[in-house]
C-alpha positions in Angstrom: 116.6 -1.0 -5.9 119.3 -0.2 -8.9 121.2 2.8 -9.9 120.7 4.7 -12.8 122.8 3.3 -15.8 125.8 2.1 -15.1 127.4 5.4 -13.5 129.4 4.5 -10.4 129.8 8.2 -9.1 125.5 9.0 -9.7 123.9 10.0 -6.6 120.5 9.4 -8.0 118.8 6.0 -6.7 115.3 4.3 -7.6 113.2 2.3 -5.4 110.9 0.1 -6.9 107.2 -0.9 -6.0 106.8 1.6 -3.6 103.6 3.4 -3.7 103.0 6.6 -1.8 99.1 7.6 -1.2 97.7 11.1 0.0 96.7 10.9 3.7 92.9 11.6 4.4 92.2 14.2 7.3 89.1 14.2 9.2 87.0 17.0 10.6 83.8 16.6 12.7 81.6 19.4 13.3 80.0 20.3 16.3 83.0 19.3 18.4 80.4 18.9 21.1 77.0 18.1 21.1 74.0 19.3 23.9 70.9 18.8 24.1 68.0 19.5 26.4 64.8 17.5 26.5 61.7 17.0 28.4 60.5 13.7 29.6 59.1 12.0 26.6 60.0 14.4 23.9 62.4 13.5 21.1 64.9 15.5 18.4 67.6 15.4 16.4 71.3 17.0 15.7 73.4 16.8 12.8 76.7 15.7 13.1 79.0 16.6 9.7 82.1 14.5 9.0 84.5 16.2 6.6 87.4 14.8 4.8 89.8 17.6 4.4 92.6 15.5 3.4 93.7 14.8 -0.4 93.2 11.0 0.3 90.3 9.0 0.8 89.0 8.9 4.4 87.3 5.4 5.8 85.8 6.3 9.0 83.7 4.1 11.6 81.7 5.4 14.5 80.5 3.6 18.0 78.1 5.4 20.4 79.3 4.9 24.2 76.7 5.8 26.4 76.9 6.6 30.4 75.2 4.0 32.3 71.6 3.7 33.6 70.5 3.0 36.9 74.0 2.6 37.9 75.2 4.4 41.0 76.4 1.2 42.5 77.8 0.1 39.5 79.6 3.6 38.8 81.0 3.9 42.8 82.2 0.0 42.0 84.2 1.8 39.0 85.6 4.6 41.0 86.8 2.1 43.8 88.7 -0.5 41.2 86.6 -3.0 41.9 85.0 -4.6 38.5 86.4 -6.6 36.3 86.9 -5.6 32.6 84.4 -6.2 29.8 86.9 -8.5 28.1 90.2 -10.3 29.3 93.4 -11.5 27.4 93.3 -15.0 28.4 96.7 -17.3 27.9 95.3 -20.1 26.0 96.4 -23.0 23.6 95.9 -21.4 20.1 94.6 -25.1 19.0 92.0 -25.8 21.6 89.4 -25.7 19.3 90.4 -28.5 17.5 90.6 -30.5 20.8 88.5 -33.9 20.4 85.4 -34.6 22.3 85.6 -35.7 25.7 89.2 -34.5 26.5 90.0 -31.3 28.6 91.7 -28.7 26.8 93.9 -27.7 29.9 93.0 -24.0 29.6 92.8 -21.8 32.4 90.7 -18.5 32.4 92.0 -15.6 34.7 90.4 -15.2 37.8 87.5 -13.3 38.9 88.6 -10.8 41.4 85.3 -9.0 41.9 81.5 -9.3 41.8 80.8 -6.6 39.1 82.3 -6.1 35.7 82.4 -4.2 32.5 80.8 -2.1 30.5 81.4 -3.5 27.0 81.3 -1.1 24.3 77.4 -1.1 23.7 77.3 -0.2 27.7 76.3 -3.3 29.1 77.7 -4.2 32.9 76.8 -7.2 35.0 76.6 -7.4 38.8 76.3 -10.2 41.2 74.4 -11.3 44.2 77.4 -11.7 46.4 77.8 -8.0 45.9 76.1 -5.7 48.6 73.4 -4.0 47.2 73.4 -6.2 44.1 70.7 -8.1 42.4 69.0 -10.7 44.9 69.1 -14.2 44.0 65.1 -15.4 43.6 64.6 -18.6 41.8 61.7 -19.1 39.5 60.7 -22.5 38.9 58.8 -22.9 35.5 58.8 -26.4 35.2 54.9 -26.3 35.7 54.1 -23.5 33.4 57.0 -23.7 30.8 56.9 -25.8 27.5 59.8 -28.8 28.2 62.1 -28.4 24.6 64.1 -31.4 25.7 62.7 -33.7 23.1 64.3 -31.9 20.6 68.1 -31.7 22.3 70.8 -34.2 22.3 74.5 -34.1 22.3 75.8 -31.0 20.2 72.6 -30.0 18.8 69.8 -26.9 19.3 66.4 -26.3 18.9 64.8 -23.2 17.6 63.2 -20.6 16.2 61.5 -20.4 19.5 58.7 -17.5 19.8 59.7 -15.1 22.6 56.3 -13.6 22.4 58.0 -10.2 22.5 60.7 -8.0 20.8 64.1 -8.4 23.0 66.2 -5.8 22.3 69.9 -7.1 22.2 72.9 -4.9 21.0 70.6 -2.2 19.1 68.6 -5.2 17.3 65.1 -6.5 18.1 64.5 -10.2 17.9 61.5 -12.2 18.6 62.6 -15.4 18.2 65.5 -17.6 19.9 67.4 -20.7 20.0 68.4 -22.9 22.8 71.7 -24.9 22.8 72.2 -28.2 24.2 75.6 -26.9 25.4 74.0 -24.4 27.5 74.0 -21.6 25.0 71.0 -19.2 24.1 71.1 -17.5 21.0 69.2 -15.1 18.5 70.9 -16.7 15.5 71.4 -20.3 14.7 74.7 -20.2 13.3 77.3 -22.5 15.6 74.7 -23.0 18.2 76.0 -26.6 18.5 79.4 -25.6 19.3 80.8 -27.7 22.2 84.0 -25.9 22.9 83.6 -22.3 24.5 85.7 -19.5 23.4 86.6 -16.3 25.3 84.0 -13.7 25.1 83.8 -12.1 22.6 85.2 -13.8 19.7 84.4 -13.7 16.0 84.2 -17.6 16.0 80.6 -18.9 16.2 78.5 -18.9 17.5 78.0 -15.1 18.0 74.4 -13.1 19.0 74.3 -15.2 22.3 73.8 -15.3 25.8 76.3 -18.1 27.4 74.3 -19.0 30.7 77.2 -22.5 31.1 79.0 -23.0 27.5 80.3 -26.1 28.0 80.3 -29.5 26.4 77.0 -30.6 28.4 74.8 -33.4 26.8 70.9 -33.8 28.2 71.6 -37.6 26.7 73.6 -38.8 29.4 73.0 -42.1 30.1 73.9 -41.7 33.7 71.9 -38.8 34.2 68.5 -39.5 32.2 66.3 -36.7 34.0 67.3 -33.5 32.4 64.7 -30.9 31.1 64.9 -27.4 29.7 61.5 -25.2 30.3 61.0 -22.4 28.3 58.2 -19.8 30.1 57.1 -16.8 27.8 54.1 -15.4 30.1 53.9 -11.9 31.4 55.8 -10.2 29.0 59.4 -12.2 29.8 61.2 -15.2 29.0 62.5 -18.1 31.5 64.3 -20.8 30.3 65.2 -23.3 33.2 67.6 -26.1 33.0 66.8 -28.7 35.3 69.5 -31.6 36.6 71.4 -30.9 33.2 74.4 -32.8 33.1 78.0 -32.3 31.4 79.5 -34.6 29.0 80.7 -38.4 29.9 79.2 -36.8 33.9 79.2 -39.3 36.8 75.8 -39.9 38.2 74.4 -36.6 39.9 77.2 -34.4 38.4 74.1 -32.0 37.0 73.5 -28.2 37.4 70.0 -26.7 38.0 70.2 -22.8 36.3 68.3 -20.6 34.5 68.1 -17.5 31.9 65.5 -14.3 32.4 65.1 -12.2 29.3 63.1 -9.0 30.2 61.6 -6.7 27.4 63.6 -3.9 28.3 66.9 -6.1 27.3 68.1 -6.8 31.0 69.4 -10.3 31.7 69.3 -12.2 34.6 71.3 -15.5 34.8 70.7 -18.0 38.2 72.5 -20.9 39.6 70.3 -22.7 41.9 72.7 -25.7 42.5 75.7 -26.9 41.1 76.8 -30.5 41.6 80.2 -30.9 43.5 81.6 -33.0 40.7 80.2 -30.7 38.2 83.1 -29.2 36.2 82.4 -25.3 36.5 86.2 -24.3 35.8 85.6 -25.5 32.4 82.8 -23.1 31.1 82.3 -19.2 29.8 79.6 -17.2 30.6 78.4 -14.0 29.1 77.1 -12.4 26.4 78.3 -11.4 22.8 77.0 -9.4 19.6 76.0 -10.5 16.3 79.6 -10.6 14.8 81.9 -11.3 18.0 83.5 -7.8 17.9 81.6 -6.9 21.2 80.9 -8.6 24.5 80.6 -8.8 28.2 82.5 -11.9 29.7 81.5 -12.7 33.2 83.9 -15.8 33.7 85.5 -17.9 31.4 87.2 -21.4 32.7 87.8 -20.3 36.2 86.2 -20.8 39.5 83.2 -18.2 39.8 80.0 -20.0 39.8 78.2 -21.5 43.2 74.9 -22.5 44.4 72.5 -19.7 45.1 73.9 -17.1 42.6 72.2 -14.5 40.4 74.1 -12.6 37.6 72.3 -9.3 36.4 73.5 -7.8 33.1 72.0 -4.4 32.7 71.3 -3.1 29.1 72.1 0.4 28.7 68.9 2.7 27.8 69.4 4.2 24.1 68.7 7.6 24.3 71.2 8.4 21.7 71.4 6.4 18.5 72.9 7.5 15.1 71.5 6.8 11.5 75.0 5.3 10.0 78.1 3.7 11.6 80.5 3.9 9.0 81.1 5.3 5.4 84.0 6.6 2.8 84.6 10.0 1.6 86.4 11.0 -1.5 88.6 14.0 -0.7 86.8 17.3 0.0 83.4 15.2 0.4 81.2 15.2 3.8 78.7 13.1 5.2 76.0 14.2 7.7 75.3 11.7 10.5 71.5 12.4 11.9 72.0 11.8 15.8 68.4 10.9 17.2 67.8 11.9 21.1 64.6 9.8 22.7 64.0 10.6 26.7 61.1 8.3 27.2 61.8 6.0 30.3 64.7 8.3 31.5 64.4 9.9 34.7 65.2 13.8 34.8 68.8 14.7 35.0 72.0 15.0 33.4 73.3 12.3 31.0 76.5 11.8 29.0 77.7 10.3 26.0 80.3 9.9 23.5 80.5 9.2 19.7 83.7 7.8 19.1 84.8 8.0 15.5 88.0 6.0 14.2 89.3 6.3 10.8 92.1 5.9 8.7 93.5 9.8 9.3 97.3 9.3 10.3 97.1 11.9 12.7 97.1 10.5 16.2 95.3 13.8 17.7 92.4 12.8 15.2 92.1 9.4 15.6 90.2 8.2 17.3 87.9 11.7 17.3 85.5 11.9 20.5 82.5 14.2 20.2 81.0 14.8 23.7 77.6 14.4 24.1 75.8 15.9 26.8 71.7 15.8 27.3 69.5 17.4 30.2 66.2 15.8 30.9 63.6 18.1 32.8 60.1 17.0 33.9 57.4 17.0 31.5 55.9 20.0 32.4 59.4 21.9 32.2 60.5 24.9 30.3 60.4 25.0 26.7 64.0 26.6 26.3 67.7 24.8 26.8 69.8 26.1 29.8 72.6 27.9 28.1 71.1 28.5 25.0 71.2 32.2 25.0 70.5 33.0 21.3 67.9 30.4 21.3 68.9 28.5 18.4 68.0 25.4 19.6 71.2 24.2 19.8 72.3 24.5 23.5 75.6 25.9 24.8 78.1 26.8 22.4 80.6 29.3 21.0 77.6 31.5 19.6 75.9 31.3 22.9 79.2 33.1 24.8 79.2 35.5 22.1 75.6 36.5 22.6 76.0 37.1 26.2 79.3 38.9 26.3 77.6 41.0 23.5 74.5 41.7 25.7 76.6 42.5 29.1 79.3 45.0 27.4 78.1 45.8 24.0 74.3 46.9 24.3 73.0 43.8 22.3 69.8 42.3 22.3 68.8 40.8 25.6 68.1 36.7 25.7 64.9 36.3 24.6 64.5 33.7 27.5 66.3 35.6 30.4 66.5 32.4 32.5 68.4 30.6 29.6 71.4 32.6 30.2 71.5 32.4 34.2 73.8 29.3 33.9 75.2 29.4 37.2 71.8 29.3 38.6 71.9 32.3 41.2 71.6 36.0 41.0 70.6 36.6 37.6 72.6 37.3 34.9 76.2 38.8 35.6 80.0 38.2 35.1 79.5 35.1 37.2 77.4 33.3 34.4 80.0 34.0 31.9 82.9 32.4 33.9 80.8 29.6 34.1 79.9 29.4 30.6 83.5 29.9 29.9 84.6 27.1 32.3 81.9 24.6 31.0 82.7 25.0 27.8 86.5 25.0 27.5 87.9 23.6 31.1 85.3 20.8 31.5 83.3 22.5 34.3 79.7 21.7 35.6 77.0 21.9 33.3 74.7 24.9 32.8 72.2 24.8 35.8 69.6 27.3 35.3 66.8 28.2 38.1 
């Protein structure tokens, strides 16, 4: 910083190397998306993201879905009895440099409950210790599966191996997998030989994984020569069974028997049949992670949790809402149109919720992140061809236009709704002032959704 000239009484000062940029300002429309579809139908809606500021707008968005078939898990959330999807562990930042055969000394956070999640994508887990949770049902495929142990040795992997079907995982489909000798199943080969487990998720490789028992394991251990890994892909599913599998430098008999079951709908079941008393279950990671390590669902990291006859079910949320792009950059005054796709195939009738969360460089904390609520009503396949609350019959569902239309009809002799039942949003007594109050409460006070007869 310097003064102008050599004037000792001047009030003008100059600051060097300072740059002031104009701010971006995000606007998204509509502020809420409401759709009604019959089972098996699909449709699209536009979400417009506009930059009304004078600086460039960078944005990214993620779809957060409510959970499918999750009555038990939802109840556990309400009771505060679920683990977070991700935990912040106090660990030595140099643990990835630990010499082979030497324990890193880290201890993860304890697992207090029998369920966890959801992650950003919507996965959650419940184990067989939770009443009403999955049933432990061991599937022995040693007689029907292919033994891939011949390709496995200390700190390596085999693959790609044909699944026989397309497996959905964090929004992508995979027809091949890789099996790592350190207890990891992956959908890409990078880092699949990693012997030191990290908290989940972590951007360090490997990513794109299912960690059954990620630790420094060794199928070539001289004191435990009977290890096998069987892979069976019959029946439109894949079972990967680890048999008498030892860790590195294991004592005789210190082995584990465990398996991963991948279903075509994206669900994953982890099962642990037997864990020898001397097998170090306090030094492993269990969970799933997406392709770049930015999202994941951690079951346990270096803590006491695993035991004999344990099943962990990881549920894949049904993707009834997807978007055609997840990021963008807008100059001042420009706009992007995001195509939102709705698909009801596989959904039961009922009411579903989601949020489109938009993060940006808009400096206004009220607009960053910006959340667009999304609601989907699924009717029976023989249900009405109108949307409950779509009073002006524009196909957009309840919005301010429908409210204006109803007021005009009730008080200004405006035109009648094309479908009278669509205006009976409270489901009783035909169209009256109760429907108007109900619609206002729903649109502005987070009241219950329209419930037409």
